[in-house]
PATIVEX-166128 format. One record per residue (C-alpha): residue in one letter; z, y, x. Coordinates in Angstrom, 2 decimals, padded with zeros to 5 digits, always signed. Layout:
N
[keza 'A', [Z, Y, X]]
...
END
This chain:
74
[keza 'X', [+068.23, +074.93, +072.01]]
[keza 'X', [+069.16, +078.61, +072.18]]
[keza 'X', [+067.11, +080.57, +074.71]]
[keza 'X', [+068.88, +083.33, +076.60]]
[keza 'X', [+067.64, +086.08, +078.88]]
[keza 'X', [+069.98, +087.62, +081.43]]
[keza 'X', [+069.55, +091.28, +082.33]]
[keza 'X', [+071.46, +092.96, +085.13]]
[keza 'X', [+072.56, +096.55, +084.53]]
[keza 'X', [+073.30, +098.48, +087.72]]
[keza 'X', [+074.90, +101.83, +088.33]]
[keza 'X', [+074.26, +103.04, +091.87]]
[keza 'X', [+075.36, +105.94, +094.04]]
[keza 'X', [+072.58, +107.13, +096.31]]
[keza 'X', [+073.10, +108.50, +099.82]]
[keza 'X', [+072.68, +112.05, +098.50]]
[keza 'X', [+075.58, +111.52, +096.10]]
[keza 'X', [+073.49, +111.25, +092.93]]
[keza 'X', [+074.36, +108.51, +090.48]]
[keza 'X', [+071.68, +106.58, +088.67]]
[keza 'X', [+071.27, +103.45, +086.59]]
[keza 'X', [+068.54, +100.87, +086.37]]
[keza 'X', [+067.99, +097.50, +084.82]]
[keza 'X', [+066.71, +094.28, +086.37]]
[keza 'X', [+065.25, +092.17, +083.57]]
[keza 'X', [+065.28, +088.40, +083.31]]
[keza 'X', [+067.58, +087.54, +086.20]]
[keza 'X', [+068.05, +083.81, +086.73]]
[keza 'X', [+071.48, +083.25, +085.13]]
[keza 'X', [+072.31, +080.58, +087.72]]
[keza 'X', [+072.12, +083.01, +090.68]]
[keza 'X', [+075.45, +083.81, +092.29]]
[keza 'X', [+076.89, +087.31, +091.85]]
[keza 'X', [+076.73, +087.87, +095.62]]
[keza 'X', [+073.02, +087.02, +095.76]]
[keza 'X', [+072.28, +089.25, +092.76]]
[keza 'X', [+074.21, +092.16, +094.33]]
[keza 'X', [+072.32, +091.80, +097.63]]
[keza 'X', [+069.01, +091.63, +095.76]]
[keza 'X', [+069.94, +094.74, +093.78]]
[keza 'X', [+070.67, +096.65, +096.99]]
[keza 'X', [+067.24, +095.73, +098.39]]
[keza 'X', [+065.52, +096.76, +095.17]]
[keza 'X', [+067.41, +100.06, +095.04]]
[keza 'X', [+066.13, +100.95, +098.52]]
[keza 'X', [+062.56, +101.18, +097.21]]
[keza 'X', [+063.17, +101.81, +093.52]]
[keza 'X', [+061.47, +104.76, +091.85]]
[keza 'X', [+064.26, +107.00, +090.60]]
[keza 'X', [+063.66, +110.23, +088.67]]
[keza 'X', [+059.97, +110.30, +089.60]]
[keza 'X', [+060.62, +110.02, +093.33]]
[keza 'X', [+059.72, +106.96, +095.31]]
[keza 'X', [+062.88, +106.34, +097.31]]
[keza 'X', [+061.70, +104.62, +100.47]]
[keza 'X', [+064.97, +104.87, +102.36]]
[keza 'X', [+068.49, +104.97, +101.00]]
[keza 'X', [+071.25, +104.91, +103.57]]
[keza 'X', [+074.07, +104.00, +101.23]]
[keza 'X', [+073.82, +102.18, +097.94]]
[keza 'X', [+077.12, +101.45, +096.29]]
[keza 'X', [+077.02, +099.00, +093.43]]
[keza 'X', [+079.56, +100.32, +090.95]]
[keza 'X', [+079.18, +097.70, +088.27]]
[keza 'X', [+077.13, +094.61, +087.59]]
[keza 'X', [+077.15, +093.42, +084.03]]
[keza 'X', [+075.31, +090.33, +082.85]]
[keza 'X', [+074.13, +090.71, +079.28]]
[keza 'X', [+072.84, +087.72, +077.32]]
[keza 'X', [+070.02, +088.29, +074.83]]
[keza 'X', [+068.53, +085.83, +072.39]]
[keza 'X', [+064.80, +085.47, +072.89]]
[keza 'X', [+062.61, +085.65, +069.79]]
[keza 'X', [+061.28, +082.28, +068.65]]
END
């Protein structure tokens, strides 16, 4: 049986207009896209970006979600 890991790559636009990217590793591949997008928005609100702990982000726009399958080492 081939083992796969799903990572979620996100590009976000912060309230101050800056764009940034981050990666959520090992997302359950059976989660719906809507649930994953909502989860990503919650994570982005407290995610550490460029050395700053962002505790409040008024607007997070998810530009792209891309599920990438990786083979796990045996």
